[in-house]
OpenMM code with the backbone's topology and positions (N, CA, C; nanometers):
from openmm import Vec3, app, unit

residues = "MET LYS ILE ILE ASP ALA HIS THR GLU ASN GLU SER THR VAL VAL VAL THR PHE GLN GLY ASN VAL SER GLY VAL GLU SER LYS ASN GLU LEU TYR VAL LYS GLU SER GLU ASP GLU TRP LYS LEU ILE LEU GLY ASP ASP ASP PRO ALA THR VAL ALA ALA LEU ASN VAL PRO GLU PHE SER THR HIS ALA MET VAL ASP TYR TYR SER PHE THR GLY PHE ASN TYR GLY ARG ALA HIS TYR THR ILE ASN SER PHE SER THR GLN GLY ASN ALA VAL SER LEU ILE GLY TRP GLN TYR ALA SER SER ASP TYR HIS ALA ASP VAL SER TYR GLN VAL ALA GLN ASP SER PHE ILE GLY TRP LYS THR PHE GLY ASN ALA SER SER VAL TYR GLY ASN TYR THR SER ALA ALA GLY ASP ARG PHE THR ILE SER LEU THR GLY VAL PRO LYS GLY ASN ASP TYR HIS ILE ARG ILE VAL ASN TRP ALA PRO VAL SER VAL ASP GLY ALA GLY ASN VAL TYR THR ASN".split()
positions = [
    Vec3(0.5721, 1.7175, 2.8702),
    Vec3(0.7058, 1.6832, 2.8271),
    Vec3(0.7666, 1.8033, 2.7556),
    Vec3(0.8973, 1.8189, 2.7706),
    Vec3(0.9678, 1.9309, 2.7111),
    Vec3(1.0931, 1.8782, 2.6418),
    Vec3(1.1140, 1.9181, 2.5156),
    Vec3(1.2354, 1.8813, 2.4437),
    Vec3(1.3492, 1.9679, 2.4959),
    Vec3(1.4569, 1.9022, 2.5424),
    Vec3(1.5691, 1.9778, 2.5975),
    Vec3(1.6932, 1.9706, 2.5088),
    Vec3(1.6958, 1.8784, 2.4109),
    Vec3(1.8105, 1.8689, 2.3218),
    Vec3(1.7721, 1.7874, 2.1984),
    Vec3(1.8326, 1.8217, 2.0867),
    Vec3(1.8206, 1.7433, 1.9638),
    Vec3(1.9540, 1.7543, 1.8930),
    Vec3(2.0110, 1.6389, 1.8600),
    Vec3(2.1394, 1.6411, 1.7910),
    Vec3(2.1482, 1.5254, 1.6915),
    Vec3(2.2345, 1.5437, 1.5928),
    Vec3(2.2561, 1.4426, 1.4906),
    Vec3(2.3578, 1.3419, 1.5422),
    Vec3(2.3181, 1.2159, 1.5449),
    Vec3(2.4098, 1.1096, 1.5859),
    Vec3(2.4962, 1.0658, 1.4676),
    Vec3(2.4337, 1.0527, 1.3514),
    Vec3(2.5033, 1.0250, 1.2256),
    Vec3(2.4119, 1.0724, 1.1131),
    Vec3(2.4479, 1.0487, 0.9897),
    Vec3(2.3688, 1.1051, 0.8791),
    Vec3(2.2285, 1.0467, 0.8656),
    Vec3(2.1992, 0.9363, 0.9349),
    Vec3(2.0648, 0.8792, 0.9254),
    Vec3(1.9940, 0.8703, 1.0606),
    Vec3(2.0502, 0.9338, 1.1663),
    Vec3(1.9885, 0.9265, 1.2985),
    Vec3(1.9966, 1.0606, 1.3705),
    Vec3(1.8822, 1.1055, 1.4217),
    Vec3(1.8739, 1.2240, 1.5062),
    Vec3(1.8242, 1.1772, 1.6432),
    Vec3(1.8864, 1.2247, 1.7503),
    Vec3(1.8470, 1.1893, 1.8856),
    Vec3(1.7791, 1.3100, 1.9493),
    Vec3(1.6559, 1.2911, 1.9978),
    Vec3(1.5797, 1.3969, 2.0637),
    Vec3(1.5685, 1.3601, 2.2113),
    Vec3(1.6170, 1.4477, 2.2992),
    Vec3(1.6100, 1.4247, 2.4431),
    Vec3(1.4984, 1.5117, 2.4999),
    Vec3(1.4126, 1.4498, 2.5795),
    Vec3(1.3033, 1.5242, 2.6410),
    Vec3(1.2931, 1.4849, 2.7872),
    Vec3(1.2347, 1.5738, 2.8658),
    Vec3(1.2127, 1.5446, 3.0066),
    Vec3(1.0771, 1.5976, 3.0471),
    Vec3(1.0293, 1.5444, 3.1568),
    Vec3(0.9003, 1.5865, 3.2065),
    Vec3(0.8662, 1.5138, 3.3339),
    Vec3(0.7487, 1.5409, 3.3838),
    Vec3(0.7010, 1.4808, 3.5057),
    Vec3(0.5914, 1.3820, 3.4684),
    Vec3(0.6158, 1.2544, 3.4956),
    Vec3(0.5190, 1.1497, 3.4657),
    Vec3(0.4755, 1.0874, 3.5971),
    Vec3(0.3487, 1.1031, 3.6324),
    Vec3(0.2933, 1.0498, 3.7569),
    Vec3(0.3746, 1.0923, 3.8789),
    Vec3(0.4200, 1.2183, 3.8788),
    Vec3(0.4940, 1.2713, 3.9926),
    Vec3(0.6415, 1.2375, 3.9949),
    Vec3(0.6908, 1.1725, 3.8901),
    Vec3(0.8313, 1.1342, 3.8842),
    Vec3(0.8973, 1.2050, 3.7670),
    Vec3(1.0057, 1.2766, 3.7956),
    Vec3(1.0807, 1.3420, 3.6884),
    Vec3(1.1485, 1.2356, 3.6039),
    Vec3(1.1389, 1.2485, 3.4725),
    Vec3(1.2057, 1.1526, 3.3851),
    Vec3(1.2740, 1.2251, 3.2709),
    Vec3(1.3784, 1.1617, 3.2190),
    Vec3(1.4522, 1.2141, 3.1055),
    Vec3(1.4704, 1.0977, 3.0085),
    Vec3(1.4268, 1.1143, 2.8847),
    Vec3(1.4286, 1.0066, 2.7875),
    Vec3(1.4791, 1.0556, 2.6535),
    Vec3(1.5164, 0.9587, 2.5697),
    Vec3(1.5603, 0.9897, 2.4343),
    Vec3(1.4730, 0.9161, 2.3341),
    Vec3(1.4434, 0.9828, 2.2250),
    Vec3(1.3765, 0.9224, 2.1105),
    Vec3(1.4723, 0.9293, 1.9930),
    Vec3(1.4748, 0.8244, 1.9164),
    Vec3(1.5590, 0.8218, 1.7970),
    Vec3(1.4713, 0.8403, 1.6743),
    Vec3(1.5133, 0.9278, 1.5863),
    Vec3(1.4464, 0.9494, 1.4582),
    Vec3(1.5466, 0.9012, 1.3539),
    Vec3(1.5080, 0.7943, 1.2810),
    Vec3(1.6022, 0.7327, 1.1872),
    Vec3(1.5455, 0.7332, 1.0462),
    Vec3(1.6356, 0.7473, 0.9512),
    Vec3(1.5975, 0.7367, 0.8115),
    Vec3(1.5970, 0.5888, 0.7753),
    Vec3(1.4829, 0.5420, 0.7257),
    Vec3(1.4669, 0.4023, 0.6884),
    Vec3(1.3821, 0.3958, 0.5635),
    Vec3(1.4344, 0.3355, 0.4595),
    Vec3(1.3619, 0.3207, 0.3333),
    Vec3(1.3129, 0.4556, 0.2815),
    Vec3(1.4002, 0.5542, 0.2813),
    Vec3(1.3729, 0.6894, 0.2319),
    Vec3(1.2653, 0.7643, 0.3091),
    Vec3(1.2405, 0.7244, 0.4351),
    Vec3(1.1469, 0.7943, 0.5222),
    Vec3(1.2120, 0.8132, 0.6577),
    Vec3(1.1753, 0.9212, 0.7275),
    Vec3(1.2216, 0.9437, 0.8636),
    Vec3(1.1169, 0.8873, 0.9576),
    Vec3(1.1595, 0.8035, 1.0546),
    Vec3(1.0669, 0.7355, 1.1443),
    Vec3(1.1128, 0.7507, 1.2888),
    Vec3(1.0139, 0.7657, 1.3809),
    Vec3(1.0432, 0.7623, 1.5237),
    Vec3(1.0685, 0.6182, 1.5624),
    Vec3(1.1723, 0.5918, 1.6381),
    Vec3(1.2039, 0.4574, 1.6832),
    Vec3(1.1874, 0.4549, 1.8349),
    Vec3(1.0946, 0.3733, 1.8823),
    Vec3(1.0665, 0.3634, 2.0249),
    Vec3(1.1305, 0.2380, 2.0815),
    Vec3(1.1718, 0.2412, 2.2074),
    Vec3(1.2263, 0.1240, 2.2743),
    Vec3(1.3770, 0.1187, 2.2686),
    Vec3(1.4300, 0.0096, 2.3250),
    Vec3(1.5742, -0.0099, 2.3242),
    Vec3(1.6163, -0.0706, 2.1904),
    Vec3(1.7382, -0.1179, 2.1813),
    Vec3(1.7868, -0.1729, 2.0550),
    Vec3(1.7484, -0.3188, 2.0342),
    Vec3(1.6796, -0.3817, 2.1297),
    Vec3(1.6376, -0.5200, 2.1132),
    Vec3(1.5361, -0.5281, 1.9990),
    Vec3(1.5592, -0.6112, 1.8974),
    Vec3(1.4685, -0.6172, 1.7820),
    Vec3(1.3236, -0.6484, 1.8178),
    Vec3(1.3006, -0.7346, 1.9172),
    Vec3(1.1629, -0.7683, 1.9563),
    Vec3(1.0926, -0.6479, 2.0174),
    Vec3(1.1621, -0.5728, 2.1021),
    Vec3(1.1035, -0.4531, 2.1633),
    Vec3(1.0751, -0.3478, 2.0575),
    Vec3(1.1719, -0.3240, 1.9700),
    Vec3(1.1539, -0.2244, 1.8648),
    Vec3(1.0354, -0.2615, 1.7761),
    Vec3(1.0230, -0.3897, 1.7394),
    Vec3(0.9114, -0.4331, 1.6544),
    Vec3(0.7777, -0.4177, 1.7261),
    Vec3(0.7735, -0.4512, 1.8550),
    Vec3(0.6482, -0.4407, 1.9299),
    Vec3(0.6045, -0.2959, 1.9483),
    Vec3(0.7005, -0.2048, 1.9661),
    Vec3(0.6667, -0.0649, 1.9913),
    Vec3(0.6482, 0.0180, 1.8646),
    Vec3(0.7015, -0.0263, 1.7526),
    Vec3(0.7014, 0.0548, 1.6316),
    Vec3(0.6111, -0.0043, 1.5242),
    Vec3(0.4820, -0.0016, 1.5508),
    Vec3(0.3856, -0.0548, 1.4558),
    Vec3(0.3767, 0.0370, 1.3347),
    Vec3(0.3541, -0.0185, 1.2158),
    Vec3(0.3500, 0.0648, 1.0964),
    Vec3(0.2207, 0.1447, 1.0815),
    Vec3(0.1164, 0.1076, 1.1538),
    Vec3(-0.0102, 0.1780, 1.1412),
    Vec3(-0.0315, 0.2688, 1.2621),
    Vec3(-0.1186, 0.3672, 1.2477),
    Vec3(-0.1484, 0.4585, 1.3568),
    Vec3(-0.2858, 0.4276, 1.4127),
    Vec3(-0.3112, 0.4694, 1.5345),
    Vec3(-0.4374, 0.4442, 1.6013),
    Vec3(-0.4887, 0.5744, 1.6611),
    Vec3(-0.6218, 0.5834, 1.6775),
    Vec3(-0.6790, 0.6991, 1.7456),
    Vec3(-0.6721, 0.6806, 1.8965),
    Vec3(-0.6255, 0.5658, 1.9412),
    Vec3(-0.6091, 0.5387, 2.0830),
    Vec3(-0.4724, 0.5878, 2.1284),
    Vec3(-0.4603, 0.6192, 2.2561),
    Vec3(-0.3331, 0.6632, 2.3123),
    Vec3(-0.2648, 0.5458, 2.3812),
    Vec3(-0.1358, 0.5254, 2.3515),
    Vec3(-0.0608, 0.4220, 2.4214),
    Vec3(-0.0309, 0.4731, 2.5613),
    Vec3(-0.0693, 0.3963, 2.6636),
    Vec3(-0.0527, 0.4402, 2.8012),
    Vec3(0.0436, 0.3526, 2.8801),
    Vec3(0.0809, 0.2375, 2.8261),
    Vec3(0.1722, 0.1505, 2.8988),
    Vec3(0.2341, 0.0496, 2.8035),
    Vec3(0.3486, -0.0021, 2.8426),
    Vec3(0.4170, -0.1111, 2.7741),
    Vec3(0.4461, -0.2166, 2.8798),
    Vec3(0.4249, -0.3424, 2.8475),
    Vec3(0.4567, -0.4498, 2.9411),
    Vec3(0.5399, -0.5557, 2.8709),
    Vec3(0.6159, -0.6295, 2.9492),
    Vec3(0.6874, -0.7458, 2.8976),
    Vec3(0.7008, -0.8461, 3.0107),
    Vec3(0.7061, -0.9732, 2.9750),
    Vec3(0.7230, -1.0765, 3.0757),
    Vec3(0.8054, -1.1911, 3.0184),
    Vec3(0.8774, -1.2574, 3.1075),
    Vec3(0.9628, -1.3692, 3.0696),
    Vec3(0.9448, -1.4806, 3.1715),
    Vec3(0.9218, -1.5996, 3.1225),
    Vec3(0.9158, -1.7165, 3.2100),
    Vec3(0.7972, -1.7216, 3.3038),
    Vec3(0.6828, -1.6673, 3.2639),
    Vec3(0.5634, -1.6765, 3.3483),
    Vec3(0.5172, -1.8218, 3.3523),
    Vec3(0.4998, -1.8744, 3.4737),
    Vec3(0.4594, -2.0137, 3.4913),
    Vec3(0.3090, -2.0281, 3.5034),
    Vec3(0.2608, -2.1496, 3.4937),
    Vec3(0.1192, -2.1839, 3.4938),
    Vec3(0.0452, -2.1318, 3.6173),
    Vec3(-0.0710, -2.0693, 3.5931),
    Vec3(-0.1695, -2.0404, 3.6954),
    Vec3(-0.1462, -1.9245, 3.7897),
    Vec3(-0.0337, -1.8602, 3.7858),
    Vec3(-0.0069, -1.7509, 3.8784),
    Vec3(-0.0369, -1.6174, 3.8123),
    Vec3(-0.1088, -1.5295, 3.8830),
    Vec3(-0.1416, -1.3972, 3.8297),
    Vec3(-0.0232, -1.3034, 3.8457),
    Vec3(0.0047, -1.2295, 3.7407),
    Vec3(0.1085, -1.1268, 3.7407),
    Vec3(0.0428, -0.9954, 3.7008),
    Vec3(0.0951, -0.8847, 3.7502),
    Vec3(0.0392, -0.7530, 3.7215),
    Vec3(0.1482, -0.6648, 3.6621),
    Vec3(0.1115, -0.5845, 3.5620),
    Vec3(0.2095, -0.4941, 3.5036),
    Vec3(0.2580, -0.3968, 3.6098),
    Vec3(0.3811, -0.3519, 3.5950),
    Vec3(0.4447, -0.2668, 3.6953),
    Vec3(0.3886, -0.1251, 3.6924),
    Vec3(0.3840, -0.0646, 3.5746),
    Vec3(0.3378, 0.0736, 3.5633),
    Vec3(0.1860, 0.0798, 3.5657),
    Vec3(0.1339, 0.1872, 3.6210),
    Vec3(-0.0108, 0.2075, 3.6214),
    Vec3(-0.0484, 0.3066, 3.5121),
    Vec3(-0.1763, 0.3046, 3.4748),
    Vec3(-0.2260, 0.3980, 3.3745),
    Vec3(-0.3660, 0.4428, 3.4122),
    Vec3(-0.4119, 0.5478, 3.3465),
    Vec3(-0.5460, 0.6026, 3.3667),
    Vec3(-0.6264, 0.5826, 3.2397),
    Vec3(-0.7586, 0.5876, 3.2539),
    Vec3(-0.8450, 0.5774, 3.1369),
    Vec3(-0.9689, 0.6644, 3.1566),
    Vec3(-1.0250, 0.7075, 3.0456),
    Vec3(-1.1487, 0.7854, 3.0490),
    Vec3(-1.2710, 0.6953, 3.0548),
    Vec3(-1.2486, 0.5655, 3.0532),
    Vec3(-1.3583, 0.4713, 3.0682),
    Vec3(-1.3867, 0.3907, 2.9436),
    Vec3(-1.4563, 0.2802, 2.9618),
    Vec3(-1.5040, 0.1864, 2.8617),
    Vec3(-1.4033, 0.0795, 2.8242),
    Vec3(-1.3112, 0.1051, 2.7295),
    Vec3(-1.2276, -0.0033, 2.6783),
    Vec3(-1.0787, 0.0257, 2.6881),
    Vec3(-1.0039, -0.0812, 2.7058),
    Vec3(-0.8586, -0.0803, 2.7009),
    Vec3(-0.8207, -0.1843, 2.5976),
    Vec3(-0.7302, -0.1505, 2.5078),
    Vec3(-0.6886, -0.2437, 2.4036),
    Vec3(-0.5426, -0.2837, 2.4239),
    Vec3(-0.5121, -0.4078, 2.3866),
    Vec3(-0.3755, -0.4576, 2.3917),
    Vec3(-0.3342, -0.5033, 2.2527),
    Vec3(-0.2134, -0.4699, 2.2142),
    Vec3(-0.1509, -0.5248, 2.0940),
    Vec3(-0.0205, -0.5854, 2.1425),
    Vec3(-0.0040, -0.7171, 2.1240),
    Vec3(0.1137, -0.7798, 2.1808),
    Vec3(0.1527, -0.9091, 2.1147),
    Vec3(0.2494, -0.9743, 2.1752),
    Vec3(0.2943, -1.1047, 2.1304),
    Vec3(0.3153, -1.1919, 2.2529),
    Vec3(0.3083, -1.3222, 2.2319),
    Vec3(0.3322, -1.4183, 2.3388),
    Vec3(0.3830, -1.5470, 2.2750),
    Vec3(0.4687, -1.6186, 2.3467),
    Vec3(0.5284, -1.7378, 2.2889),
    Vec3(0.5616, -1.8373, 2.3998),
    Vec3(0.5220, -1.9634, 2.3802),
    Vec3(0.5519, -2.0678, 2.4783),
    Vec3(0.6737, -2.1487, 2.4331),
    Vec3(0.6593, -2.2268, 2.3308),
    Vec3(0.7691, -2.3068, 2.2749),
    Vec3(0.7188, -2.3687, 2.1460),
    Vec3(0.8064, -2.4359, 2.0762),
    Vec3(0.7634, -2.4987, 1.9509),
    Vec3(0.6734, -2.6190, 1.9766),
    Vec3(0.6781, -2.6762, 2.0980),
    Vec3(0.5961, -2.7931, 2.1296),
    Vec3(0.4610, -2.7562, 2.1916),
    Vec3(0.4475, -2.6361, 2.2429),
    Vec3(0.3256, -2.5939, 2.3110),
    Vec3(0.2811, -2.4575, 2.2598),
    Vec3(0.1531, -2.4316, 2.2743),
    Vec3(0.1001, -2.2995, 2.2416),
    Vec3(0.0815, -2.2208, 2.3709),
    Vec3(0.1068, -2.0922, 2.3640),
    Vec3(0.0795, -2.0049, 2.4776),
    Vec3(-0.0717, -1.9973, 2.4981),
    Vec3(-0.1136, -1.9854, 2.6216),
    Vec3(-0.2550, -1.9720, 2.6567),
    Vec3(-0.2610, -1.8750, 2.7743),
    Vec3(-0.2813, -1.7474, 2.7435),
    Vec3(-0.2687, -1.6421, 2.8438),
    Vec3(-0.3976, -1.5614, 2.8505),
    Vec3(-0.4399, -1.5270, 2.9715),
    Vec3(-0.5560, -1.4387, 2.9862),
    Vec3(-0.5088, -1.3018, 3.0340),
    Vec3(-0.5792, -1.1990, 2.9849),
    Vec3(-0.5482, -1.0599, 3.0154),
    Vec3(-0.6742, -0.9945, 3.0700),
    Vec3(-0.6587, -0.9103, 3.1721),
    Vec3(-0.7721, -0.8415, 3.2323),
    Vec3(-0.7228, -0.7121, 3.2962),
    Vec3(-0.8086, -0.6115, 3.3010),
    Vec3(-0.7734, -0.4859, 3.3671),
    Vec3(-0.7983, -0.5022, 3.5167),
    Vec3(-0.7015, -0.4555, 3.5960),
    Vec3(-0.7126, -0.4609, 3.7421),
    Vec3(-0.6693, -0.3272, 3.7996),
    Vec3(-0.7204, -0.2994, 3.9181),
    Vec3(-0.6855, -0.1751, 3.9859),
    Vec3(-0.6282, -0.2087, 4.1226),
    Vec3(-0.5168, -0.1454, 4.1542),
    Vec3(-0.4517, -0.1656, 4.2827),
    Vec3(-0.5322, -0.0913, 4.3889),
    Vec3(-0.5707, -0.1615, 4.4945),
    Vec3(-0.6434, -0.0974, 4.6042),
    Vec3(-0.5790, -0.1397, 4.7359),
    Vec3(-0.6185, -0.0765, 4.8430),
    Vec3(-0.5559, -0.1053, 4.9711),
    Vec3(-0.5859, -0.2460, 5.0220),
    Vec3(-0.6858, -0.3142, 4.9668),
    Vec3(-0.7168, -0.4514, 5.0103),
    Vec3(-0.6801, -0.5558, 4.9051),
    Vec3(-0.6074, -0.5151, 4.8029),
    Vec3(-0.5667, -0.6106, 4.6996),
    Vec3(-0.6045, -0.5608, 4.5613),
    Vec3(-0.6194, -0.6516, 4.4686),
    Vec3(-0.6483, -0.6176, 4.3297),
    Vec3(-0.7964, -0.6317, 4.2995),
    Vec3(-0.8546, -0.5298, 4.2381),
    Vec3(-0.9938, -0.5328, 4.1946),
    Vec3(-0.9936, -0.5436, 4.0423),
    Vec3(-1.0612, -0.6453, 3.9874),
    Vec3(-1.0616, -0.6637, 3.8422),
    Vec3(-1.1877, -0.6030, 3.7807),
    Vec3(-1.1789, -0.5679, 3.6523),
    Vec3(-1.2897, -0.5062, 3.5797),
    Vec3(-1.3146, -0.5832, 3.4511),
    Vec3(-1.4424, -0.5989, 3.4162),
    Vec3(-1.4782, -0.6696, 3.2934),
    Vec3(-1.4342, -0.8146, 3.2994),
    Vec3(-1.4501, -0.8840, 3.1886),
    Vec3(-1.4103, -1.0235, 3.1799),
    Vec3(-1.2670, -1.0344, 3.1312),
    Vec3(-1.1996, -1.1405, 3.1754),
    Vec3(-1.0658, -1.1686, 3.1236),
    Vec3(-1.0793, -1.2121, 2.9785),
    Vec3(-0.9845, -1.1744, 2.8980),
    Vec3(-0.9820, -1.2131, 2.7569),
    Vec3(-0.8649, -1.3080, 2.7359),
    Vec3(-0.8944, -1.4296, 2.6882),
    Vec3(-0.7901, -1.5290, 2.6666),
    Vec3(-0.7354, -1.5194, 2.5255),
    Vec3(-0.6047, -1.5344, 2.5152),
    Vec3(-0.5370, -1.5374, 2.3858),
    Vec3(-0.4644, -1.6708, 2.3783),
    Vec3(-0.5043, -1.7543, 2.2814),
    Vec3(-0.4440, -1.8865, 2.2651),
    Vec3(-0.3574, -1.8871, 2.1397),
    Vec3(-0.2352, -1.9327, 2.1540),
    Vec3(-0.1465, -1.9457, 2.0395),
    Vec3(-0.0192, -1.8664, 2.0573),
    Vec3(0.0785, -1.9029, 1.9768),
    Vec3(0.2069, -1.8333, 1.9768),
    Vec3(0.2013, -1.7211, 1.8741),
    Vec3(0.2370, -1.6011, 1.9161),
    Vec3(0.2430, -1.4835, 1.8299),
    Vec3(0.3829, -1.4248, 1.8422),
    Vec3(0.4378, -1.3796, 1.7332),
    Vec3(0.5711, -1.3197, 1.7368),
    Vec3(0.5590, -1.1684, 1.7432),
    Vec3(0.6731, -1.1027, 1.7530),
    Vec3(0.6736, -0.9569, 1.7590),
    Vec3(0.6645, -0.8932, 1.6204),
    Vec3(0.6618, -0.9747, 1.5154),
    Vec3(0.6497, -0.9206, 1.3791),
    Vec3(0.5173, -0.8454, 1.3643),
    Vec3(0.5186, -0.7364, 1.2904),
    Vec3(0.4009, -0.6493, 1.2772),
    Vec3(0.2745, -0.7245, 1.2361),
    Vec3(0.2834, -0.8199, 1.1464),
    Vec3(0.1637, -0.8909, 1.1005),
    Vec3(0.1262, -1.0107, 1.1842),
    Vec3(0.2007, -1.0380, 1.2912),
    Vec3(0.1775, -1.1600, 1.3685),
    Vec3(0.1432, -1.1331, 1.5144),
    Vec3(0.1054, -1.0118, 1.5489),
    Vec3(0.0695, -0.9813, 1.6868),
    Vec3(-0.0802, -1.0012, 1.7085),
    Vec3(-0.1194, -1.0202, 1.8337),
    Vec3(-0.2625, -1.0292, 1.8651),
    Vec3(-0.3127, -0.8915, 1.9077),
    Vec3(-0.4420, -0.8698, 1.8898),
    Vec3(-0.5086, -0.7479, 1.9344),
    Vec3(-0.6356, -0.7890, 2.0080),
    Vec3(-0.6525, -0.7390, 2.1298),
    Vec3(-0.7747, -0.7663, 2.2057),
    Vec3(-0.8250, -0.6364, 2.2678),
    Vec3(-0.9552, -0.6350, 2.2991),
    Vec3(-1.0168, -0.5211, 2.3654),
    Vec3(-1.0756, -0.5686, 2.4974),
    Vec3(-1.0398, -0.5017, 2.6043),
    Vec3(-1.0907, -0.5329, 2.7371),
    Vec3(-1.1928, -0.4255, 2.7732),
    Vec3(-1.3192, -0.4642, 2.7864),
    Vec3(-1.4271, -0.3676, 2.8099),
    Vec3(-1.4729, -0.3697, 2.9557),
    Vec3(-1.5611, -0.2759, 2.9885),
    Vec3(-1.6153, -0.2674, 3.1228),
    Vec3(-1.5220, -0.2002, 3.2214),
    Vec3(-1.4391, -0.1090, 3.1718),
    Vec3(-1.3420, -0.0396, 3.2570),
    Vec3(-1.3931, 0.1027, 3.2824),
    Vec3(-1.4234, 0.1386, 3.4077),
    Vec3(-1.4699, 0.2743, 3.4359),
    Vec3(-1.3557, 0.3757, 3.4301),
    Vec3(-1.3920, 0.5018, 3.4166),
    Vec3(-1.2932, 0.6095, 3.4213),
    Vec3(-1.2206, 0.6008, 3.5547),
    Vec3(-1.0871, 0.6101, 3.5514),
    Vec3(-1.0135, 0.6033, 3.6768),
    Vec3(-0.8640, 0.5963, 3.6587),
    Vec3(-0.7937, 0.5783, 3.7708),
    Vec3(-0.6480, 0.5757, 3.7762),
    Vec3(-0.5999, 0.4436, 3.8358),
    Vec3(-0.4695, 0.4291, 3.8370),
    Vec3(-0.4007, 0.3162, 3.9004),
    Vec3(-0.4420, 0.1806, 3.8432),
    Vec3(-0.4681, 0.1778, 3.7123),
    Vec3(-0.5007, 0.0515, 3.6460),
    Vec3(-0.3733, -0.0205, 3.6037),
    Vec3(-0.3820, -0.1522, 3.6000),
    Vec3(-0.2738, -0.2394, 3.5560),
    Vec3(-0.3367, -0.3495, 3.4705),
    Vec3(-0.2531, -0.4250, 3.4022),
    Vec3(-0.3017, -0.5419, 3.3298),
    Vec3(-0.2666, -0.6650, 3.4112),
    Vec3(-0.3682, -0.7489, 3.4371),
    Vec3(-0.3507, -0.8761, 3.5080),
    Vec3(-0.3254, -0.9824, 3.4020),
    Vec3(-0.2159, -1.0554, 3.4148),
    Vec3(-0.1749, -1.1543, 3.3156),
    Vec3(-0.1631, -1.2899, 3.3843),
    Vec3(-0.2326, -1.3918, 3.3300),
    Vec3(-0.2254, -1.5268, 3.3853),
    Vec3(-0.1932, -1.6244, 3.2726),
    Vec3(-0.0897, -1.7064, 3.2931),
    Vec3(-0.0514, -1.8090, 3.1963),
    Vec3(-0.1247, -1.9387, 3.2295),
    Vec3(-0.1985, -1.9931, 3.1320),
    Vec3(-0.2699, -2.1184, 3.1498),
    Vec3(-0.2048, -2.2331, 3.0728),
    Vec3(-0.0924, -2.2076, 3.0067),
    Vec3(-0.0196, -2.3120, 2.9343),
    Vec3(0.0605, -2.3960, 3.0346),
    Vec3(0.0868, -2.5229, 3.0022),
    Vec3(0.1623, -2.6096, 3.0954),
    Vec3(0.3124, -2.5804, 3.0981),
    Vec3(0.3581, -2.4834, 3.0209),
    Vec3(0.4994, -2.4440, 3.0177),
    Vec3(0.5097, -2.2938, 3.0384),
    Vec3(0.6292, -2.2443, 3.0642),
    Vec3(0.6455, -2.1006, 3.0834),
    Vec3(0.6240, -2.0255, 2.9517),
    Vec3(0.5824, -1.8991, 2.9634),
    Vec3(0.5489, -1.8163, 2.8473),
    Vec3(0.6224, -1.6829, 2.8586),
    Vec3(0.6680, -1.6317, 2.7436),
    Vec3(0.7269, -1.4984, 2.7322),
    Vec3(0.6330, -1.4126, 2.6491),
    Vec3(0.6358, -1.2830, 2.6698),
    Vec3(0.5523, -1.1946, 2.5881),
    Vec3(0.5780, -1.0480, 2.6161),
    Vec3(0.5114, -0.9641, 2.5379),
    Vec3(0.5215, -0.8191, 2.5544),
    Vec3(0.4070, -0.7550, 2.4785),
    Vec3(0.3807, -0.6289, 2.5067),
    Vec3(0.2768, -0.5587, 2.4328),
    Vec3(0.2581, -0.4159, 2.4795),
    Vec3(0.1696, -0.3482, 2.4092),
    Vec3(0.1342, -0.2102, 2.4402),
    Vec3(-0.0097, -0.2046, 2.4874),
    Vec3(-0.0392, -0.1119, 2.5774),
    Vec3(-0.1731, -0.0896, 2.6295),
    Vec3(-0.2217, 0.0437, 2.5752),
    Vec3(-0.3422, 0.0451, 2.5185),
    Vec3(-0.4011, 0.1655, 2.4585),
    Vec3(-0.5353, 0.1951, 2.5250),
    Vec3(-0.5670, 0.3247, 2.5377),
    Vec3(-0.6991, 0.3655, 2.5864),
    Vec3(-0.7587, 0.4641, 2.4873),
    Vec3(-0.8900, 0.4898, 2.5031),
    Vec3(-0.9583, 0.5864, 2.4164),
    Vec3(-0.9167, 0.7259, 2.4546),
] * unit.nanometer
topology = app.Topology()
chain = topology.addChain("A")
for resn in residues:
    res = topology.addResidue(resn, chain)
    for name in ("N", "CA", "C"):
        topology.addAtom(name, app.Element.getBySymbol(name[0]), res)
C-alpha cells in the first residue's frame, strides 16, 4: 500500500488516501484520523455506527485482521460464505463479531473456515457455535478461535444460522 494524499478535512479530522494492489486488484481507499477524547484515532469503516464500532476495537492484537464480514437476514439452516478470501500461515483463525436475532429469540450461528475449490467448499476444523445476541458495542462482542486450518489461500468463513428466525451480524477475521 502507498499513501498518495493526506489532507485536513476539519480541525479534528485528517483524511489519508492510499492505494495498492490487493489480491491482484488495484484499490484506492481512505482512512480517517479523528481527534476523540484528546487522542488521535484511526477510524475504520463507513459512517454506520455499528460498522465503526465493530472495526474500531479499543484494544490491539498480535493477530492481523485479514477480512471483514457482515450479513443481514440470514435464514435457518442455509450455509453462507464470506465474499472476500484470505490467506493464513496455518493453525488458527479468530473472529470478533456481533450477531442479533430479535428480542424474542437468541441468535444461534455456527462459524467455520472453508476453502473454495473447483468441486465446491472444503471445510477445516470443527464449526464453532455462538449462541446468544451480541451487539456491536466493544464490551458485548463474541470472540472465537477456529483451529485446524493449514497454511493456504482462498479461505472464507462459512456461516450457518440455526435460529428459527433470521439473524444479522458482522465481524472481523484475524490470523496469526
